[in-house]
KESE-398777 format. One record per residue (C-alpha): residue in one letter; x, y, z. Coordinates in steps of 0.05 Angstrom, whole numbers, padded with zeros to 5 digits, always signed. Example, Ala and Ser with C-alpha at 12.3 -4.5 7.8 and 13.67 -1.06 7.14 Angstrom:
A+00246-00090+00156;S+00273-00021+00143;
***
This chain:
X+01219+02326+02268;X+01182+02262+02284;X+01114+02297+02294;X+01107+02257+02358;X+01053+02304+02383;X+01012+02303+02319;X+00938+02315+02334;X+00950+02335+02406;X+00931+02400+02440;X+00974+02437+02490;X+00966+02496+02538;X+01030+02527+02565;X+01031+02579+02621;X+01091+02625+02621;X+01091+02613+02546;X+01128+02678+02531;X+01185+02664+02578;X+01254+02637+02560;X+01236+02564+02574;X+01161+02570+02560;X+01172+02598+02490;X+01222+02542+02474;X+01170+02490+02496;X+01115+02522+02454;X+01160+02523+02393;X+01181+02450+02402;X+01108+02428+02411;X+01088+02465+02348;X+01144+02433+02308;X+01122+02365+02334;X+01052+02376+02306;X+01012+02399+02367;X+00962+02456+02370;X+00991+02503+02421;X+00966+02560+02464;X+01019+02603+02497;X+00987+02635+02558;X+01023+02693+02592;X+01016+02765+02614;X+01068+02791+02565;X+01062+02777+02491;X+01126+02749+02459;X+01166+02790+02410;X+01157+02736+02357;X+01101+02685+02350;X+01122+02623+02311;X+01073+02591+02265;X+01025+02543+02299;X+01024+02579+02366;X+00966+02621+02391;X+00980+02672+02445;X+00928+02691+02498;X+00934+02740+02556;X+00928+02698+02619;X+00938+02713+02693;X+00952+02650+02733;X+00935+02685+02798;X+00864+02704+02777;X+00814+02648+02791;X+00760+02680+02747;X+00808+02687+02688;X+00831+02614+02695;X+00759+02588+02699;X+00735+02631+02641;X+00795+02614+02597;X+00783+02539+02602;X+00708+02547+02594;X+00721+02584+02529;X+00773+02533+02508;X+00724+02476+02520;X+00676+02509+02472;X+00731+02511+02418;X+00768+02446+02430;X+00740+02378+02446;X+00804+02358+02481;X+00865+02380+02520;X+00923+02331+02518;X+00981+02371+02549;X+00985+02423+02604;X+01051+02455+02621;X+01053+02498+02684;X+01116+02539+02670;X+01096+02608+02697;X+01141+02629+02754;X+01180+02686+02785;X+01241+02689+02830;X+01256+02732+02891;X+01329+02738+02909;X+01325+02750+02984;X+01331+02714+03051;X+01266+02706+03091;X+01288+02764+03135;X+01293+02809+03075;X+01228+02783+03043;X+01164+02823+03056;X+01098+02787+03068;X+01073+02819+03003;X+01131+02788+02965;X+01122+02721+02999;X+01048+02719+02981;X+01061+02742+02910;X+01112+02688+02894;X+01068+02634+02923;X+01008+02662+02884;X+01046+02655+02818;X+01090+02594+02829;X+01042+02550+02868;X+00971+02577+02871;X+00974+02593+02796;X+00992+02520+02783;X+00934+02497+02827;X+00883+02542+02792;X+00905+02526+02721;X+00906+02451+02734;X+00840+02454+02771;X+00803+02485+02712;X+00842+02446+02658;X+00827+02378+02688;X+00755+02371+02664;X+00775+02382+02591;X+00835+02335+02599;X+00789+02283+02630;X+00741+02292+02571;X+00800+02275+02526;X+00809+02208+02561;X+00874+02228+02594;X+00936+02269+02583;X+01001+02296+02611;X+01010+02352+02661;X+01081+02378+02668;X+01095+02424+02726;X+01158+02465+02736;X+01196+02453+02800;X+01270+02465+02808;X+01333+02433+02835;X+01323+02488+02886;X+01265+02446+02913;X+01317+02394+02934;X+01377+02436+02953;X+01382+02511+02962;X+01419+02568+02931;X+01432+02624+02981;X+01386+02684+02979;X+01328+02648+02946;X+01288+02627+03008;X+01217+02641+02983;X+01233+02613+02913;X+01260+02549+02944;X+01198+02543+02987;X+01152+02549+02927;X+01189+02496+02888;X+01186+02447+02947;X+01111+02458+02947;X+01108+02445+02872;X+01144+02379+02881;X+01094+02356+02934;X+01035+02379+02894;X+01060+02342+02833;X+01063+02276+02870;X+00993+02287+02899;X+00963+02303+02831;X+00995+02242+02800;X+00964+02198+02854;X+00895+02230+02848;X+00889+02232+02773;X+00930+02173+02749;X+00868+02128+02750;X+00837+02176+02699;X+00895+02168+02651;X+00926+02234+02670;X+01000+02233+02682;X+01033+02287+02725;X+01108+02301+02728;X+01153+02358+02748;X+01214+02384+02711;X+01268+02408+02759;X+01319+02450+02721;X+01385+02475+02748;X+01420+02534+02716;X+01388+02549+02649;X+01408+02608+02604;X+01346+02651+02611;X+01330+02723+02630;X+01317+02698+02701;X+01387+02669+02705;X+01418+02732+02677;X+01381+02771+02731;X+01408+02724+02784;X+01479+02739+02760;X+01464+02813+02769;X+01503+02872+02744;X+01573+02853+02766;X+01630+02883+02727;X+01661+02815+02714;X+01598+02777+02697;X+01631+02731+02646;X+01681+02706+02698;X+01623+02692+02745;X+01585+02655+02691;X+01646+02613+02675;X+01656+02597+02748;X+01584+02572+02751;X+01594+02530+02688;X+01656+02499+02719;X+01616+02475+02779;X+01578+02428+02733;X+01606+02360+02714;X+01585+02377+02643;X+01621+02444+02649;X+01560+02480+02622;X+01491+02503+02643;X+01429+02488+02604;X+01391+02521+02547;X+01316+02528+02541;X+01319+02477+02485;X+01350+02426+02532;X+01289+02433+02578;X+01240+02432+02520;X+01269+02366+02497;X+01252+02332+02563;X+01184+02366+02566;X+01168+02342+02496;X+01183+02270+02515;X+01140+02274+02578;X+01083+02303+02537;X+01087+02247+02487;X+01057+02177+02487;X+01128+02149+02493;X+01126+02170+02566;X+01060+02135+02581;X+01090+02099+02642;X+01123+02161+02671;X+01083+02195+02726;X+01092+02224+02795;X+01166+02237+02784;X+01211+02297+02794;X+01258+02300+02734;X+01323+02337+02753;X+01359+02365+02692;X+01420+02403+02716;X+01482+02379+02681;X+01499+02335+02740;X+01505+02394+02788;X+01464+02363+02845;X+01497+02295+02837;X+01562+02317+02869;X+01587+02341+02936;X+01598+02415+02924;X+01654+02421+02976;X+01698+02379+02931;X+01698+02438+02882;X+01730+02486+02932;
***
């Protein structure tokens, strides 16, 4: 590894998830000090990564966490807002409780974490915030209405944050993955008896004839976190194997 994040500090929400854990591992290999923040502790904790229990929906927890972190660290260089859930329903099927919960985690949690992380990042003289949107914030998969709505909100919030905090040396971007091989994707495929055929059909929809891995996403996040991306801000980075570049009807 190039150690391109040597000396940097990073805080990753959803750090125990499929993508979040890959990001934490990549950051650690690149020389960063990493905190993986999540409700569930990962099965394995690679060297160089500290796990903390963290609820993105609890304002008091968010505030107290960064107050404590400020007492330990004199800087925060990288914030990754990767915590998210998915609800596989139309709006008619979605309850108000489910609607409020997905927005609390996917959007409000991003707002709270960023709000309380910004003073420490500002103290560092700048940094990189990487939010997680989705290609579903541009186009929609059926049966994911609330999820799509949250990701559209993330995209708009990312642009606003980039405008507000760019003068302070804080870059803000969003990663917008397509299909990535994670527990969330496997849940989306469901329990069908011929799940491998379904997975292959989805792969074949992509120009690359594959869907992504958590490592693919971590590679892009790592670059955006690094000084090599110093001029990249306010952008929505779609990484989906070319899926959204084509007219889907042509695949019928």
